C-alpha positions, -999 to +999 in steps of 0.1 A: +065-570-241+088-570-270+084-572-310+106-590-330+138-569-339+162-592-358+173-581-392+151-605-411+119-590-395+089-575-413+096-536-409+064-521-394+039-554-403+013-543-379+016-506-378+049-480-374+072-495-349+054-534-348+077-559-371+061-590-379+074-625-392+080-631-428+062-664-436+067-661-474+076-690-496+105-690-507+122-662-488+145-661-456+126-668-423+123-642-401+151-651-373+143-652-338+160-636-310+165-649-271+153-617-259+119-619-283+113-653-265+123-640-233+101-613-235+069-637-243+077-664-216+078-637-188+047-620-200+027-654-201+047-665-166+031-629-151-005-637-162-003-671-146+018-665-111-003-631-109-032-656-103-013-676-077-006-706-098+020-727-101+037-731-130+035-766-142+048-780-175+025-809-180-005-786-173-015-769-204-045-743-195-027-724-167-027-693-193-065-695-194-076-704-159-053-676-149-073-652-173-105-669-163-096-653-128-090-619-141-121-598-150-124-570-174-147-544-175-148-508-196-142-483-172-156-456-195-192-469-194-214-477-168-210-514-162-207-545-138-174-555-128-178-593-123-151-613-103-150-650-106-122-655-086-109-635-053-100-601-057-070-585-032-065-550-036-037-529-018-041-493-010-020-470-030-013-444-008-023-430+028-056-416+028-070-436-007-094-463-004-084-496-016-116-501-037-137-472-045-171-480-064-202-457-074-234-467-086-258-442-091-284-467-096-280-499-074-253-517-051-218-502-058-202-533-050-214-567-042-196-598-025-211-632-027-193-663-018-207-698-018-181-712+005-195-731+040-179-702+064-164-678+038-179-643+037-189-622+006-166-591+014-144-592+043-121-558+053-095-559+076-086-526+094-051-515+098-037-482+116-068-461+122-087-467+094-121-489+089-121-524+071-152-513+056-166-480+051-199-479+035-215-446+026-252-439+012-265-403+006-298-422-009-325-440+011-301-477+012-283-491+035-243-483+036-232-516+037-257-543+037-243-582+042-262-614+038-248-644+055-252-680+042-249-715+059-230-708+086-213-676+076-220-640+087-236-609+066-209-587+074-178-593+093-149-570+107-118-578+121-096-554+139-057-556+144-046-526+164-063-521+199-091-495+201-099-491+166-134-510+148-134-536+126-169-522+114-178-487+124-213-472+119-221-438+121-258-422+118-262-390+095-266-358+111-306-363+109-326-371+139-331-409+149-307-419+119-286-449+125-251-460+123-257-496+121-288-516+118-295-555+120-329-565+108-341-604+113-355-619+086-364-654+102-390-652+132-362-669+157-334-652+141-313-620+153-307-590+134-275-584+154-256-604+173-222-600+194-201-627+212-171-624+232-140-643+232-146-679+241-118-679+271-132-640+276-124-624+313-151-602+328-137-570+309-146-589+276-181-581+260-197-592+229-211-558+222-198-524+240-223-495+240-208-460+252-235-430+261-214-395+254-229-364+266-265-367+275-271-400+253-284-435+265-257-462+256-280-487+244-317-479+236-343-509+232-381-501+224-410-527+228-433-522+199-452-555+204-424-579+219-399-574+249-377-542+251-347-568+266-345-600+277-316-610+296-307-647+299-282-671+317-274-709+315-301-724+330-284-755+335-259-744+356-258-704+363-227-695+373-233-659+369-267-638+372-276-625+338-274-587+346-246-571+368-245-538+376-215-520+388-217-503+421-213-471+426-201-450+460-231-424+463-266-420+445-259-408+408-258-366+408-278-366+380-314-382+384-341-389+366-377-410+376-371-446+369-334-447+373-316-475+394-282-481+407-264-500+433-250-482+460-219-500+473-218-479+508-254-490+514-252-523+496-286-521+482-302-509+448-314-475+446-345-459+429-352-425+421-387-416+425-386-385+408-381-369+441-357-387+458-335-418+457-352-450+479-341-484+489-356-513+470-357-530+508-349-517+540-328-548+549-310-578+530-339-597+523-369-577+527-399-572+553-410-604+566-448-606+584-474-627+595-508-622+605-529-653+624-569-650+621-590-632+648-605-652+678-632-647+699-646-669+727-651-682+761-642-709+785-631-717+820-596-729+816-582-726+779-590-714+746-571-742+730-549-736+702-567-709+684-541-691+662-518-706+632-490-682+612-469-698+585-439-678+577-414-682+547-378-664+555-346-659+536-320-665+560-320-674+596-326-644+623-347-626+650-383-621+650-408-608+673-440-627+682-467-604+690-502-614+706-528-589+712-564-584+725-588-583+751-601-602+779-628-602+805-624-610+839-656-625+856-678-604+875-676-624+909-651-611+935-623-635+922-586-635+912-582-642+875-552-649+857-543-650+817-513-672+807-503-669+770-483-700+754-466-697+722-453-729+700-428-733+672-448-759+657-422-767+627-394-768+653-414-789+677-403-765+706-425-745+729-414-709+732-427-696+763-458-709+786-450-686+818-461-651+808-495-642+829-516-611+832-538-609+866-571-590+874-569-567+905-591-578+932-613-550+941-646-551+955-658-521+944-658-539+908-679-571+920-712-577+898-695-556+866-677-568+839-637-559+836-624-557+803-588-556+802-565-553+767-531-568+764-502-568+741-475-597+744-443-593+727-415-620+723-384-619+706-373-657+690-346-671+670-354-684+639-333-720+639-331-718+603-344-702+569-372-727+559-407-723+562-421-719+598-452-727+618-464-709+648-493-712+669-508-698+700-535-704+726-546-685+761-550-703+795-573-690+820-572-696+860-595-682+888-609-695+925-641-700+910-634-717+881-659-695+861-655-687+825-631-661+810-644-644+776-620-631+750-623-607+721-601-600+691-572-620+697-544-624+669-509-629+665-483-612+642-449-622+635-425-594+622-389-595+611-368-582+586-352-610+563 
């Protein structure tokens, strides 16, 4: 700003060097100069354009609106700086903060936005600096953000690879937190991370890295669940959890440790003593067991045993029938034939397996108890639920009754 300097100015009217205008009557009026008009004009123009307004000769409140956007505070007192409009501060020099606020009694900076999706405070990280750096040596948070309708409480944007938009570092004290998110609503999230809409498999909403012997993510269940992993249930394209495989068991072990070993193509867990596979095969052990049967008949037991199994894939099983049969006391040869059926597939698996007594005159009049075990391999035609059934058939010259005891069938496989 320039004071009036023409020869007709009133010298030192407002103090030493602060000339003024002569308005006395009669008397010569103070002459004006182009320099003074330019000075006044540019002082006003700079106030208006400094707030982003475009000069308009038909508007007469531009200077007022510009001044309203400026905030005034006495830096010598412990006052509050209130900014009605936006505030943009450029960092003065490398290593110095763009804005530094200190308040020993309350919050140093409060950013409030009334826009629908506008954040209260935006910090943009450039180079290796943090977008927002909040430190509190007291009991309060370093940075606190409260989101409005569809807006984030704190939003950090990094424009440089490998540099964080928001970085929280816990204090040296144990159990201190770098970042803490607390949900207020019963259905809200304390913290949410979202990957890009077109993210690849290397993208992530939140990345946690464990250094030293630390844990990348520590989830503690007080009353709820420590973790919940969920995929799109309408069309699940991916598993809720992916464990990246390792070519060998981890060398550093602890009880409960879980890893996927690519050499075995199995999940391995540590018992506290050693690593063991969750299953000994791709689908686990399959076992079916029928009820135990005992009885007596001259020719057949009829269908006396059923087993239903639920395999997860096709493959081979072993059908095993065991028990004891008692040949007649007469001197007759007796034959036992085992019949196996796949009821689901309407297939008779085997009918020809036979067990015979030995004709020995010395044993006439004595009961002959003969244990037997019959194994037969069978290929499952499908992975659907399957029903098996068995019976025993007898034949002897006298047509007398044959007794069987403790007979049952087992189906075993690895599926």
